[in-house]
N, C-alpha and C positions, 0 to 999 in steps of 0.2 A: 347618464339612464339606458335605464332599460325602456324598448317596449314592444310587446312579444305579440300584439295582436298580427296574426299572420291571414291571409286571405281565405284561409281551410276553418280559419277561429273568427270572421267572422261571416261567413259562409251557414257555419252550422249556430252562431248566434241569431243569424236569419228564420233557423230550420226551427229551433227551438222558443221562437216567441209564442205562434200560438198555444201551447204549453207554459204558457206565463196567463195570457185573458184570464183562466179564474183568477186568481188573484188583482189584489184593487189598482195595485200601482207595482210594473212591475220593468225593470232595462238593465242591459249590459253594463257598467260603464269600463272611461278607459285611463289611467291615468299613468304618470313617472313616478319609476321610486327610484326612491338612492341604490344605484349597485352593492353597494358593501353590502347591505343590508340585503338586498332580494339573496348575496351568494352565502349565504346562513343556510336559507332552505334548495329544498332538489325537483326541478322541476314534474312533475307526474303525464305521463294517457290520459285526457277522457277523451276518450273514444276514439284515439287514433291516432299514428304518430304526430299527426301533422293538425292535429289536437291537443297541449297541450299548457298546462294550468298551474301554478306553485301551491301546495297544499303548507299555510299556514297558522299555526296553531290559534284557539283561541285568546289562549292566554296572550297572545303577543300582537293582539291587535291593533291596540291601542300602539306599539311599536310602532307599526305600522304605518296608522294615521296620522306619526313624527316624522314618518320616512318620506310621504310622500309629497311630489315639491310642483309647481304647479298647478291647471286646473287639473277636475273630474271632468272628462266630457260625456254626459251620456249617447249614448251608441245607437241604440235606439229605445226607442219610449209604449210602453203596451198597457192602458188600461183595460182593466176589467169590468 
C-alpha cells in the first residue's frame, strides 16, 4: 500500500483549511490505494518538492474508488 502523506503535506493542509471555510463542509482525507493501481499515474509537485500529489483523471475516479483499501480517514474538518 502507498501512504504518501508527509509532515509537509500535513502542514500545508493545516494552512489551507482557512481557505476552505467558505464552503459548507470540506476536509482533507487520507486513505490507502493498491500500489499496482497507483503506478499507472505520475506524482506531481503541488507547491514544492516535498508537497506532492497524484493527478488522476476524472474518468478514472470509479476505478480509483474500487482500489481503495481500508477506511477513509478524515484528517481535518472545516465547516463554513
